[in-house]
C-alpha angles and dihedrals in degrees: 000000000000134000112253112252095233090056091051093047092050094047091046094051091049092054106102120142132181133155121259093249094058122112110241135197109188132173133156088269104046148008115216118184131191104200123204115278093257090064115102093232109033101190123037137168098219100174131029113176104150125182088200131053116291091243089064100043103039094063087057090051091050092049090058091042091056090065097051102080100250134118094215142019124223110219120200112214099202135186091269096046117130113259093245097055098081094048090046091054094043091052088057095051099259105160125214106250100174139005121204129190114223105228129189136179132178118248094197138106083012140357114250112263113244120181111231124199116236095231095062117088119196118201130182118240108247106148142035097265090053091047089050089056090047092053094045092057093042095052092045089059105031103025131234121099138279111272117249119269094258091055091049091053091049091048091054090054088052091049091053089059090055101048095093092051093056095247117129150108131270136200122208117212133195116193089347095306122117107238105153142031140188140174136212129200119187109215110173109289093351125089103203109207110198143162096030105170137158127190112252095243092053099049122117097036101090102267094129090046091054092052091046094052093049094051095044091053092047093050093049091048089057096051103267116150098188135043115212124194133173099206135185110252096229102039119026094019098081092046092051093049091052088051091057101263119146127214115238098180141301137278121207129204111213121188116215119193115227116228 
């Protein structure tokens, strides 16, 4: 059984997250987000669904971006992006910063089997110390900085509201040390698996697999029929393929410097 491509494309396009304290400019044609300063990429164009040619809409985006205190804007070229967006960005010197494969796997009639090593313990984040460990691993892998204590406390309160839905964050430990993290957001039939990261020195011993298995089981237990992951080609990609995930296309992150 495989997940239909149009379902994957729709779920992927609808996947746009930002914290409640972000500054947002949203229209029918785009979603521009200025994240807090601790975020590793402060200004991102998360959605670009123009009804007009790119050459008409992107200057409007850049006009708004100029007033959001950033020297560049990260533009996600997603599966549903118009065909002229990538060439428009490339012509203006926007470099490809990251390429992600869009993976999907069915969770029915059965959750994919993922072998998990016995020496990896996966614990759900439910308090500030656990969230601190989560953020320390995440920033070590992806960059950025750990949010301030007041933001961590607020984030834990937000997590408490999501527990019943199945959404949450997990930390993987080896010999009591936090070495991996991963998040899950339940969005209708889609289990969005995000933020999977493992410290360099702990890779190759099944930490990512343990986080993957936990989140797949949690998503299925809360009624999800599809698991969706945007995975790095070189790192999580091989693990996801071995677990039965299929690639449905790629998303590119291009960084455009603001004059």
